[in-house]
C-alpha positions in Angstrom: -140.5 -63.4 -135.1 -137.6 -65.0 -133.1 -134.7 -65.2 -135.6 -132.1 -66.7 -133.2 -132.4 -68.3 -129.8 -129.5 -69.9 -127.9 -128.9 -71.2 -124.4 -125.5 -70.6 -122.9 -124.5 -72.8 -119.9 -121.6 -72.8 -117.5 -120.6 -75.1 -114.6 -117.8 -73.6 -112.5 -116.4 -71.6 -115.4 -117.2 -68.5 -117.6 -117.9 -68.7 -121.3 -118.1 -66.5 -124.4 -120.0 -67.1 -127.6 -119.4 -65.5 -131.0 -122.5 -65.4 -133.4 -122.1 -64.7 -137.1 -125.1 -64.4 -139.4 -126.6 -62.5 -142.4 -127.3 -58.8 -141.8 -130.5 -58.4 -139.7 -132.6 -55.7 -138.2 -133.2 -57.0 -134.7 -133.7 -56.5 -131.0 -131.2 -58.7 -129.3 -131.7 -59.6 -125.6 -129.8 -61.8 -123.1 -131.5 -63.0 -119.9 -130.0 -64.8 -117.0 -132.2 -67.9 -116.5 -130.4 -69.6 -113.7 -127.8 -68.8 -111.1 -126.6 -71.5 -108.6 -123.8 -70.9 -106.1 -121.3 -73.6 -105.2 -120.4 -73.9 -101.5 -117.6 -76.4 -101.3 -113.8 -76.1 -101.4 -114.0 -72.3 -101.6 -111.3 -69.8 -100.4 -112.2 -67.2 -97.8 -114.5 -64.4 -99.0 -115.3 -65.9 -102.5 -117.1 -63.9 -105.2 -120.4 -65.4 -106.3 -121.7 -64.0 -109.5 -123.5 -64.8 -112.7 -123.9 -62.1 -115.4 -124.7 -62.5 -119.0 -124.3 -59.7 -121.5 -123.5 -58.7 -125.0 -119.9 -57.5 -125.2 -119.7 -56.2 -128.8 -121.6 -56.4 -132.1 -120.8 -55.7 -135.7 -123.4 -53.3 -137.1 -123.2 -52.0 -140.6 -119.7 -53.3 -140.9 -118.4 -51.5 -137.8 -117.7 -53.0 -134.4 -119.7 -51.3 -131.6 -119.2 -51.8 -127.8 -122.5 -52.8 -126.1 -121.5 -54.2 -122.6 -125.2 -54.6 -121.8 -128.1 -57.1 -121.9 -129.7 -55.8 -125.1 -129.1 -54.2 -128.5 -131.5 -52.7 -131.0 -130.0 -52.1 -134.4 -130.3 -52.6 -138.2 -127.5 -54.4 -140.1 -126.3 -56.6 -137.3 -124.0 -59.4 -138.6 -122.1 -60.5 -135.5 -122.5 -60.6 -131.7 -120.1 -61.4 -129.0 -121.8 -62.6 -125.8 -120.2 -63.4 -122.4 -121.5 -65.3 -119.4 -119.4 -64.5 -116.3 -119.8 -67.2 -113.7 -117.8 -67.3 -110.4 -118.1 -70.2 -107.9 -121.3 -71.5 -109.4 -123.4 -72.5 -112.4 -125.3 -70.3 -114.8 -127.7 -70.5 -117.7 -128.4 -67.5 -120.0 -130.6 -67.2 -123.0 -129.7 -65.1 -126.0 -132.6 -64.1 -128.4 -132.8 -62.0 -131.6 -136.3 -60.7 -132.6 -136.8 -59.5 -136.1 -138.0 -55.9 -136.3 -138.9 -55.8 -139.9 -141.9 -58.2 -139.7 -140.6 -60.2 -142.7 -139.1 -63.2 -140.9 -141.3 -66.3 -140.7 -140.6 -69.8 -139.5 -138.8 -71.3 -136.5 -135.5 -69.7 -135.2 -132.6 -70.5 -137.5 -130.1 -73.2 -136.6 -126.4 -72.7 -136.8 -124.7 -74.3 -139.9 -121.3 -74.4 -138.2 -120.4 -74.7 -134.5 -117.0 -74.8 -132.9 -115.9 -74.7 -129.3 -112.5 -74.3 -127.6 -112.5 -75.3 -124.0 -109.7 -75.2 -121.4 -109.6 -77.7 -118.6 -107.8 -77.9 -115.3 -105.2 -80.7 -115.4 -105.7 -81.5 -111.7 -109.3 -82.6 -112.0 -110.5 -82.1 -115.6 -113.0 -79.4 -114.8 -113.6 -76.6 -117.3 -111.8 -73.3 -116.6 -113.1 -71.4 -119.6 -114.9 -72.1 -122.9 -115.4 -70.1 -126.1 -117.9 -71.1 -128.8 -118.4 -69.8 -132.4 -121.8 -70.3 -134.1 -122.2 -69.4 -137.8 -125.7 -69.1 -139.3 -126.7 -68.9 -142.9 -125.2 -65.9 -144.7 -122.8 -65.2 -141.9 -119.0 -64.7 -142.1 -117.2 -68.0 -141.7 -115.3 -68.2 -138.4 -112.3 -70.4 -138.9 -111.0 -72.8 -136.3 -107.8 -70.8 -136.1 -109.8 -67.6 -135.3 -111.9 -69.5 -132.7 -108.7 -70.7 -131.0 -107.0 -67.3 -131.1 -110.1 -65.6 -129.7 -110.4 -68.2 -127.0 -106.8 -67.8 -125.9 -107.1 -64.0 -125.8 -110.3 -64.2 -123.7 -108.7 -66.7 -121.4 -105.6 -64.5 -120.9 -107.9 -61.5 -120.2 -109.2 -63.5 -117.2 -105.6 -63.9 -115.8 -105.5 -67.6 -116.8 -102.5 -69.0 -118.7 -103.1 -71.5 -121.6 -99.9 -73.4 -120.8 -101.4 -74.3 -117.3 -104.5 -75.8 -118.9 -105.5 -78.5 -121.3 -107.1 -77.2 -124.5 -109.7 -79.1 -126.4 -111.4 -78.1 -129.8 -114.7 -79.7 -130.6 -117.4 -79.1 -133.2 -121.0 -80.0 -133.9 -124.1 -78.4 -132.3 -125.1 -81.5 -130.2 -121.6 -82.0 -128.8 -121.1 -78.3 -128.0 -124.5 -77.9 -126.3 -123.5 -80.1 -123.4 -121.5 -79.2 -120.3 -118.4 -81.3 -120.3 -115.2 -82.0 -118.4 -111.9 -83.7 -119.4 -111.6 -87.3 -118.4 -107.9 -87.4 -117.2 -107.6 -91.1 -117.9 -108.8 -91.1 -121.5 -108.0 -87.4 -122.4 -111.5 -87.3 -123.8 -114.3 -84.9 -123.0 -117.2 -86.4 -121.0 -120.5 -84.9 -119.8 -120.2 -83.0 -116.6 -122.2 -84.4 -113.7 -124.4 -81.5 -112.8 -126.7 -83.1 -110.3 -125.1 -82.3 -106.9 -126.8 -85.4 -105.4 -124.6 -87.6 -107.6 -121.1 -88.1 -106.4 
């Protein structure tokens, strides 16, 4: 019954995910599964928040604004999800449940995954990340479109691409991990997410 399930993670940054797949009749839900506040090196009166929600969807060929945690519709082919995180870490889960009763088997796996991430040149931490996941029968999302969408989303947050280091990666395993930029090698490395490890 679950057609799609995905875990979206952040660590000191916000993220967006663009899903593309064959037309489906589904209930789509997003749930915040974890919120952790950071408490070091913060300015006075910081905002602490984690909120995951579906921004827009393509339903029957038309883009609809959702701006909420769920969507029930027939003919859904694309979703744009956002996980806002300020001064902390978050985990959100996005699920699609088939409403026709015809889907069987495990949730589908993406056939193409790309991520554009922007990193702070002072310490390599991630400032923002945008991911595109294409499933069987979905519209292909080119690397150029992923980059353009990522830059537009970044600018909407008041961040300037020229002030950050952009990295483009692909592959489901690589993209599933929280990463930072190693300033010495200019390569992405896994983020240390255990606060006990320094």
